[in-house]
Each structure stands twice: as C-alpha cells, then as structure tokens.
N, C-alpha and C positions, 0 to 999 in steps of 0.2 A: 504494500500500500504506500502511496505517495501522500504524505500529510500536507495539508494546505499551508502550514507555516514554513515549509521548506521550499515552496515554489518560488521561482524567479522568472523575470521577464525573459521570454524566448524558450522556456522549457516546453518539451513535448511531454504530454501526460497521457497515461493509460491507467486508470484507477477507478475504484468504486467510492462513491460519495452518497450521502443522504441528500436527496432533492428536497430541500426545505420548502421551496415555493416554485411554482411554475406559472408564468403568465404568457399568454399568446398576444403578441403586439404587431404593429405594422410600422414599417419605416415611412419616412416622408414621401417616398416614391410609391407607397402602397404595397410593399412586399412584406409578407408574413414572416415572423420570426418568433423564437421563444426566448424569454428572459428568465433565468433560473437563479436561485440561491442555493449553492452547494455547501454542505457542512460536514466537518469531521470534528474530532475532539479538540483540535488545535485552532479552529476558527471557521470563518465563513468566506466564500468566494463567489463573486458574481460570474455567472455563466451565460454565454450567448450562443444560440443556434441560429445562424444566419441563413443556412441552406437546409430547408426541410425536405430532404431527399430520402431514399429508401434505407439509408444507413441510420436513420433516426427511428428507432423502434418505439412502440407505445409505452408510455409511462405516465405516472401522475405525481403530484406533490406528495411528499412523505414516503416515496419509494426509494429504495437503494438502487442506484443506477451505475452501470459501468460506462464511463465516458472516455473518449479519445479526442484530444485536441491540443491546442497550443496556448500557452500563457502569454498575454500581452499586457502592456501598461497603458491605462486609459485614465487621463486626468489625475494622475498620481496614485491610482489604485490598480491592483492586478485584476485581470479578467481572463476567463478561459473561453476561447473561441472553440466551440465543440463541433467536431465533424461526424462523430458516430456516438450513438447511445443504445444501450440495451438494458432492460430491467435485470438486476442481479438476482440470483437464486439463493435461497437459504443454504447456509453452509459456506458461501463465498465471502462472507463478512462477519465480523464480530461487533456486536452493537456497542460495546464499550469504546470502540475506536471512533465513534461518531457523536458522542455526547460530550460537549465541552464542559470542563469542570474547573473550579477554583484550584489554584496551586497551593493554597493554604490548607491547614488541617481544620476541617469543619468543626470537629469536637472542641478543639482548643479555642477557635473563634467564638463558639457558643458559650464556653466557660467565661471568656472575656466579656461577652455580652451580659451574662448573669452577674458578673462582678460589677458592671456598670449599673445594673438594676439595683443591686444591694447597696450601692453608694448613694442612691437617692434617699435623702433624709425625710422628705415630706411623705407622711404616711398615706395620703390619698393617692399621690402619683405612684408611689412604690406599689401599693395594692393593685393599681390599674396595670402596671407593668407585669407584676407577678401573675395576674389573671391570664395574660397572653403568653408570656415567655416561660412560665412554669407549667403550662398545660402541655402534656406529652404529645397530643395530636397536633396542636398548633406548632409546637417546637419542631416536630419532624417535618412538617410541610414547609415551615419558614427556613429551616436549615438547608433544604435541598432546592429551594426555589431560585429562579433567576430574577434579576432586577430589571430586565428589559428584553424585548424581542430581539433587538440588535443594538448597535452603537456602543454601549458600555455595560459591563457586568451581565452580559447575556449568556450566562453559563450556570451550571449546577453550583449552588453555593454563592452565587453572585449577589443575591439579596442580602444574605447574612454578611458577606464581605463588605458590601457597600454600607450597610447599616452601622456596623462596628466602626468603620472608618469615619463616617460622618459624626457619630457620637464622640469619637476620640478627638476629632477636630473641634467640636463644640466644647468638650471638656477643657481643651487647651485655651480656647477663647475666654473661658471663664477665669482662667489664671491670669489673663492679661487685662481683662476689662471687668472691674469689680462691680459695676452696676448690673451685670447680667445675673439673672436668677438661674443658678445652676440646675436646681431640681426641675424647673420648667423646661429649660433648654435641653438637658440630657434626656428627659422623658419624651420631649417632642422629637428629638433626633432618633431615638430608638423606635418610635411609632410612626415616623413620617411616611414610610412606604409600606406599612402593613397591608394596605389595600391591594398591593400587587399579588398577594397570594390568591386573590380572586379575579384580578384583572387579567392575569396571564395563566394559561393552562400549564400543566406540568410537562416535563420532557417525555417523549421526543418532540411533541408539538411545539411547546413554548410559544403559543400564539394567543392573541387576544380572545377572551371569552365574549359572549354576547353582552354580559353585564359590563365587562371591561370596556367594550366599544361604546356602549350607551351612557355609562355613568363615569367611568375612569377611576383610577386608583386613589386620587386625592379625596374625592367625595366618598368613595367606598370606605376609605380608611377612617374618615370622620364618623360615618354611620356606624362602623364597628366600635369605635371608641364610645360613641353616645349610648349604644346598647349596653355596654359594660358599665359605664358611669351611672346609668339609671338604676343599675342593680347594686351599686356600692352604697354603703351607709353614709348619708350626710356628706356627699361629695360637694364641696362648695361650687356654686354656679360660676363665680368669678374665675376660679381656677380652671374649671371645665372650659369656659369660653376662651380663655387665654391659650390653653393647649390646643383647642380646635382651630383657633385662628392661626397658630404656628403651622399646623398641618395644611390648612387651606391656602396659605400664602408661601409655601416652601419652594415653589418654582420661581418666586421673585417678581414676575411680571404677568400681567393679564395675557399678553400675547404668547407667553410660554406655558399657558394652561392653568395658571393659578386663578381660582375664583376671587381671591382677594390679594391686594398688595400688602407687604409687611407693614404693620402699624405698631409693632412692638419691637424693642431692641432684640429680644430673643428670636423673634420671627425673622428679622433681618440676618442675624447670625446664622440661623439654620439654613436660610436660602443660599448664603455664601458657601457654607460648608458642603451642602448638597451639590452645588454647582462645581466647586473645586474638585471634589472626589470624582464626579462624573467626567469632568474634562481631563483630569490626570489619568484616569483609567482608559479613557478613549485614546489619549496620546500614547499610553503604554501599549495598548492593543495594536495601534498602527505600527509602532516601532517593532513590536514582536512579529508582526506580519511581514516585516522587511528585514529580518535578521540577517546580519552580515553586510547590509548595504550602508555605507558610510556617507554617500553623496546625498544631494537633495532628493526628496521623495516626490516633489511636484506639488501642485495645488491641492489643498484639502478643503472640502466644502464645509466640514464641521468647524474649522478654525479660520476659514476664509482667507487663507494665506498659503504660500509655499512653506513647507516644513522640512527639517532634516534632524538627524541625530546629533547630539552634542559630541564634540571632539573628546577622544579618550585622553 
C-alpha cells in the first residue's frame, strides 16, 4: 500500500484507498468528470477522473477502490489524476490502514482532561463537567470522535485532542490575565465542541448527520448543556447564561457561524484559543502532507497566502 502522506508530485500510484466522497461534475466545456476524496490512515487526497472510459469501473462513496494514476500539484495541494478504478474485494485491504487517528495516547489525553475537570473549583461547573466526562458512554464516544469532517482534527481522537489543547491554552491565558474567570473559561473550553458528537457520525463515515446539517454543533452543544443544567440542583441562571454565551460565540464572528459575538472576556479568550489550535493543527497537517519538501508549498486557501516550512 502507498500511504497518502508519502506521495509526491509526479508519483505514479497503484493502490487501494477508501473513497470518502464521490461527486459527478462537469467542466466549463460540458465534459463529465468525477471528483473524489480518497482517504487512508495518514490523510486525505483529492482525486480527479477526467476521462470516464471503460477503465473506470462502478463504485460508490465509502467503497474501497483500487486506483491507478499520477500525482500532480494543483494550487499548492496534491491531487491524483486517476486513469483506472476498480472496486476492491474483501481481503485486499485492512480497515485499520484507512482510519486516520491521533498520534497521541487517547487514554492519557482523557486523564489530562479529567485533571482539568477536577481543577475547576466552582461546584456547579464541576458537577456539569462530571455529568458529561465521567459518564462511560459519553466518554467512549467523545474519546474516539473527530473534531471535523476535514480541514483540522478530522481523525479518531481529534475531538479529544482539540478539546484538551484549547482548554490548556485557556488555562494559560488565565495565568496571564487575572480578570479572567478560570472556572468559567476552562468549563467553556472543555464543553465548547461537545455538540460534535452528534453533528458528525462516527468513523468510517465521519460525515454530517441530519441534525448536524440542520442545527450545527454550536447550538446542539448549548441544548445538551441546558438539558443537564435543568437537572442540576440550584444551578445559578447567571452562571448558566455566561457559559452558554461562551459556547454560542466561540467561533468569534457571525460570518464564521457563531450565533453571537463574544461579549465576555472569557468568550473572547475561548474564541482565540479555539481559532489558534484549529489553525496550528491545519498548518501541521499541511506540512505533514508534504514531508521532506523544504521549498515553498504554493498558495493555500485556508491561510490565503503562499506557505512553506521553517528552515531547520
């Protein structure tokens, strides 16, 4: 098997990948073609089938497919121009090779998350956190979930990795800015993406659910919090509203999907921590997808500039 993270511009490829998505499109000249997202445990690769000839067998999204083609560079990203496709048979592939996963120890990360939960002194916030993160069923789902369909943390354990990173950044902010309410901010950081356990399906699909498409993880997370808060004894309304505001505004801007803009110092800090970790992970995944290349990688749409690796 040829893993995606080892591919370089110009490589000829003959390998099996998971076809994560398949779209039938047309060029400006009206010619039909397929646009695919190919996946293995090391990442994602854009695939194009420009010539729909007899060498392209029948297949659907979520099939494992044998592809033959050449890697090219397009707008700073690698793309596979595919000449032949056939649906792979059982026994030709091992599923573990196709599910991307965090490089960190999930159990250790979860222990770190629980240490953050235990560090929250406010009894109301701590009880809320324990309701979620000490529940075995929720813990199992949260530990294995991704944080995104693509772009950043789109792998097994990605939601846990992202959540711990954001909470640690927020904890650091509290050591620098004394006006921050640490209990509120750490609680908000740990809960900011809990809605993603319902917004995205589990692997191998890792795709948006119907509720995820219609409601979205921000509102879903607030609804989850509200249901639990209503069942907790004498949870102060002011504290509940401040926490929910932090979740509702954690994307920072209305155009980025936040129903509210940050109106609290803690909400602003959370939005910056979330954005920082998302962007750092995105950059990391881009560099890892171009391992060994020290030159400029070309224009990247996420950062709206040409990017390259730092000199050693």
